[in-house]
N, CA and C atoms as an extended XYZ file, in Angstrom:
213
Properties=species:S:1:pos:R:3:atomname:S:1:resname:S:1:resid:I:1 pbc="F F F"
N        20.579      -25.119       19.063 N   MET     1
C        21.479      -26.107       19.787 CA  MET     1
C        22.221      -27.240       18.510 C   MET     1
N        22.956      -27.533       19.010 N   LEU     2
C        23.369      -28.447       17.974 CA  LEU     2
C        23.411      -29.774       18.946 C   LEU     2
N        23.237      -31.171       17.974 N   ASP     3
C        22.816      -32.382       18.180 CA  ASP     3
C        24.469      -32.804       17.883 C   ASP     3
N        24.564      -33.813       19.376 N   ILE     4
C        25.610      -34.048       19.789 CA  ILE     4
C        26.544      -34.561       18.533 C   ILE     4
N        26.220      -35.586       17.060 N   LYS     5
C        26.955      -36.180       16.291 CA  LYS     5
C        27.386      -34.838       15.357 C   LYS     5
N        26.025      -33.648       14.974 N   LYS     6
C        27.187      -32.711       14.459 CA  LYS     6
C        28.220      -32.029       15.065 C   LYS     6
N        28.202      -31.733       16.677 N   LYS     7
C        29.360      -30.996       17.238 CA  LYS     7
C        30.680      -32.166       16.933 C   LYS     7
N        30.315      -33.246       17.266 N   GLN     8
C        31.436      -34.087       17.468 CA  GLN     8
C        31.978      -34.506       15.563 C   GLN     8
N        31.589      -33.657       14.741 N   THR     9
C        31.915      -33.617       13.036 CA  THR     9
C        32.932      -32.303       13.407 C   THR     9
N        32.179      -31.226       13.758 N   VAL    10
C        33.201      -30.311       13.996 CA  VAL    10
C        34.529      -30.004       14.566 C   VAL    10
N        34.291      -30.375       15.891 N   ILE    11
C        34.916      -30.864       16.732 CA  ILE    11
C        36.517      -31.676       15.669 C   ILE    11
N        35.755      -33.039       15.963 N   LYS    12
C        37.093      -33.244       14.296 CA  LYS    12
C        37.497      -32.500       13.085 C   LYS    12
N        37.214      -32.160       12.903 N   LYS    13
C        37.850      -30.958       11.717 CA  LYS    13
C        38.436      -30.416       12.259 C   LYS    13
N        38.159      -28.997       13.300 N   PHE    14
C        39.168      -28.296       13.928 CA  PHE    14
C        39.904      -28.555       14.972 C   PHE    14
N        39.756      -29.746       15.668 N   GLN    15
C        41.141      -30.189       16.784 CA  GLN    15
C        42.378      -30.020       15.774 C   GLN    15
N        43.316      -29.590       17.033 N   THR    16
C        44.430      -29.737       16.819 CA  THR    16
C        45.704      -30.592       17.512 C   THR    16
N        45.132      -31.476       18.128 N   HIS    17
C        45.478      -32.981       18.401 CA  HIS    17
C        44.192      -33.709       18.696 C   HIS    17
N        44.705      -34.822       19.289 N   ALA    18
C        43.283      -36.172       19.540 CA  ALA    18
C        42.722      -35.234       21.536 C   ALA    18
N        41.576      -35.311       21.537 N   GLY    19
C        41.010      -34.911       22.862 CA  GLY    19
C        40.463      -33.264       22.832 C   GLY    19
N        40.873      -32.754       22.023 N   ASP    20
C        41.270      -31.000       21.877 CA  ASP    20
C        39.763      -30.706       21.768 C   ASP    20
N        38.846      -30.240       22.310 N   THR    21
C        37.965      -29.983       22.413 CA  THR    21
C        37.323      -28.417       23.063 C   THR    21
N        39.011      -27.815       23.294 N   GLY    22
C        38.046      -26.355       23.886 CA  GLY    22
C        39.108      -25.198       23.602 C   GLY    22
N        39.675      -25.443       22.397 N   SER    23
C        41.188      -24.582       21.576 CA  SER    23
C        40.006      -23.867       21.369 C   SER    23
N        40.668      -23.163       20.993 N   SER    24
C        40.026      -21.278       20.519 CA  SER    24
C        39.328      -21.759       19.247 C   SER    24
N        40.327      -22.637       17.955 N   GLU    25
C        39.842      -22.803       17.018 CA  GLU    25
C        38.698      -23.606       16.860 C   GLU    25
N        38.417      -24.474       17.695 N   VAL    26
C        37.337      -25.458       18.124 CA  VAL    26
C        35.835      -24.616       18.665 C   VAL    26
N        35.823      -23.959       19.251 N   GLN    27
C        35.117      -23.354       20.089 CA  GLN    27
C        34.437      -22.123       19.194 C   GLN    27
N        35.610      -21.640       18.531 N   ILE    28
C        34.877      -20.636       17.135 CA  ILE    28
C        34.220      -21.238       16.209 C   ILE    28
N        34.545      -22.556       15.780 N   ALA    29
C        34.277      -23.634       14.745 CA  ALA    29
C        32.547      -24.216       15.331 C   ALA    29
N        32.372      -24.426       16.768 N   ILE    30
C        31.334      -24.577       17.103 CA  ILE    30
C        30.094      -23.390       17.253 C   ILE    30
N        30.569      -22.375       17.320 N   LEU    31
C        29.593      -21.306       17.559 CA  LEU    31
C        29.495      -21.174       15.884 C   LEU    31
N        30.482      -21.134       15.211 N   THR    32
C        30.028      -20.577       14.200 CA  THR    32
C        28.754      -21.384       13.343 C   THR    32
N        28.904      -22.752       13.691 N   THR    33
C        27.691      -23.475       13.340 CA  THR    33
C        26.695      -23.341       14.491 C   THR    33
N        26.701      -23.081       15.386 N   GLU    34
C        25.251      -22.667       16.441 CA  GLU    34
C        25.023      -21.794       15.946 C   GLU    34
N        25.302      -20.419       15.038 N   ILE    35
C        25.280      -19.134       14.585 CA  ILE    35
C        24.489      -19.361       13.438 C   ILE    35
N        24.976      -20.548       12.812 N   GLU    36
C        24.069      -20.603       11.027 CA  GLU    36
C        22.355      -21.202       11.239 C   GLU    36
N        22.638      -22.079       12.024 N   GLU    37
C        21.672      -23.071       12.582 CA  GLU    37
C        20.548      -21.429       13.174 C   GLU    37
N        21.126      -20.682       13.922 N   LEU    38
C        20.079      -20.038       14.344 CA  LEU    38
C        19.523      -18.939       13.809 C   LEU    38
N        20.128      -18.518       12.720 N   ILE    39
C        19.956      -17.828       11.700 CA  ILE    39
C        19.111      -18.484       10.993 C   ILE    39
N        19.243      -19.498       10.635 N   GLY    40
C        18.494      -20.486        9.822 CA  GLY    40
C        17.032      -20.274       10.394 C   GLY    40
N        16.759      -20.528       11.757 N   HIS    41
C        15.558      -20.769       12.636 CA  HIS    41
C        14.912      -18.873       12.621 C   HIS    41
N        15.975      -18.044       12.721 N   LEU    42
C        15.603      -16.838       12.691 CA  LEU    42
C        14.831      -16.225       11.745 C   LEU    42
N        15.207      -17.014       10.221 N   LYS    43
C        14.131      -16.761        8.926 CA  LYS    43
C        13.049      -17.523        9.006 C   LYS    43
N        12.863      -18.146        9.616 N   LEU    44
C        11.388      -18.739        9.680 CA  LEU    44
C        10.453      -18.450       10.953 C   LEU    44
N        11.427      -18.193       12.005 N   HIS    45
C        10.649      -17.376       13.221 CA  HIS    45
C        10.951      -15.796       13.761 C   HIS    45
N        10.791      -15.130       12.895 N   PRO    46
C        11.715      -13.628       13.041 CA  PRO    46
C        10.834      -13.056       14.197 C   PRO    46
N         9.910      -13.331       14.611 N   LYS    47
C         9.479      -12.744       15.940 CA  LYS    47
C         9.593      -13.492       17.434 C   LYS    47
N        10.512      -14.268       17.196 N   ASP    48
C        11.710      -15.046       18.468 CA  ASP    48
C        12.602      -14.037       18.572 C   ASP    48
N        12.352      -13.465       19.701 N   HIS    49
C        13.116      -12.580       20.576 CA  HIS    49
C        14.263      -13.032       20.899 C   HIS    49
N        13.760      -14.339       21.513 N   SER    50
C        14.384      -15.061       22.641 CA  SER    50
C        15.838      -15.407       22.145 C   SER    50
N        15.355      -16.177       20.878 N   SER    51
C        16.675      -16.679       20.126 CA  SER    51
C        17.492      -16.119       19.535 C   SER    51
N        16.821      -14.250       18.950 N   ARG    52
C        17.717      -13.131       18.568 CA  ARG    52
C        18.537      -12.877       19.482 C   ARG    52
N        18.264      -13.005       20.846 N   ARG    53
C        19.192      -12.464       21.743 CA  ARG    53
C        20.331      -13.055       22.122 C   ARG    53
N        19.628      -15.008       21.851 N   GLY    54
C        21.267      -15.938       22.129 CA  GLY    54
C        22.340      -15.395       20.864 C   GLY    54
N        21.371      -15.490       19.155 N   LEU    55
C        22.317      -15.582       18.752 CA  LEU    55
C        23.299      -14.016       18.443 C   LEU    55
N        22.426      -12.752       19.139 N   LEU    56
C        23.652      -11.690       19.549 CA  LEU    56
C        24.856      -12.194       20.692 C   LEU    56
N        24.480      -13.232       21.415 N   ARG    57
C        25.097      -13.091       22.774 CA  ARG    57
C        26.405      -14.471       22.002 C   ARG    57
N        26.104      -15.330       21.142 N   LYS    58
C        27.115      -15.643       20.178 CA  LYS    58
C        28.001      -15.456       19.313 C   LYS    58
N        27.048      -14.214       18.439 N   VAL    59
C        28.210      -13.869       17.823 CA  VAL    59
C        29.353      -12.742       18.400 C   VAL    59
N        29.068      -12.217       19.751 N   SER    60
C        29.299      -11.370       20.626 CA  SER    60
C        30.731      -12.373       21.259 C   SER    60
N        30.392      -13.507       21.752 N   ALA    61
C        30.979      -14.816       21.900 CA  ALA    61
C        32.452      -15.128       20.901 C   ALA    61
N        31.677      -15.235       19.672 N   ARG    62
C        33.017      -15.569       18.795 CA  ARG    62
C        33.872      -14.319       18.180 C   ARG    62
N        33.167      -13.314       18.398 N   ARG    63
C        34.306      -12.105       17.900 CA  ARG    63
C        35.117      -12.146       18.993 C   ARG    63
N        34.857      -12.152       20.875 N   ARG    64
C        36.221      -12.083       21.500 CA  ARG    64
C        36.680      -13.216       21.319 C   ARG    64
N        36.760      -14.554       20.937 N   LEU    65
C        37.415      -15.476       20.920 CA  LEU    65
C        38.212      -15.251       19.280 C   LEU    65
N        37.743      -14.634       18.462 N   MET    66
C        38.376      -13.898       17.050 CA  MET    66
C        39.489      -13.445       17.492 C   MET    66
N        39.411      -12.191       17.811 N   ARG    67
C        40.363      -11.058       18.654 CA  ARG    67
C        41.137      -11.815       19.840 C   ARG    67
N        41.025      -12.340       20.646 N   TYR    68
C        42.127      -13.149       21.317 CA  TYR    68
C        42.805      -13.984       20.702 C   TYR    68
N        42.488      -14.975       19.376 N   LEU    69
C        43.274      -15.575       18.274 CA  LEU    69
C        44.307      -14.623       17.228 C   LEU    69
N        43.479      -13.564       16.907 N   LYS    70
C        44.218      -12.794       16.265 CA  LYS    70
C        45.599      -11.816       17.136 C   LYS    70
N        46.169      -11.608       18.057 N   LYS    71
C        46.709      -11.550       19.064 CA  LYS    71
C        48.089      -12.436       19.175 C   LYS    71
């Protein structure tokens, strides 16, 4: 889970206009940073299967959003 400050910096970096928090680009960026954090967590805790399932779910959601953007 991202802390508020890190999430806000990601949103500011990828938003298309002021107040843009839900566009596909922003959602993909947030999911990417969450995925990176989960990968780091799983390297330290390889038996944490709940987190692994959450990682796979986030990767799947990001893949769907990227497919939507590609159209």
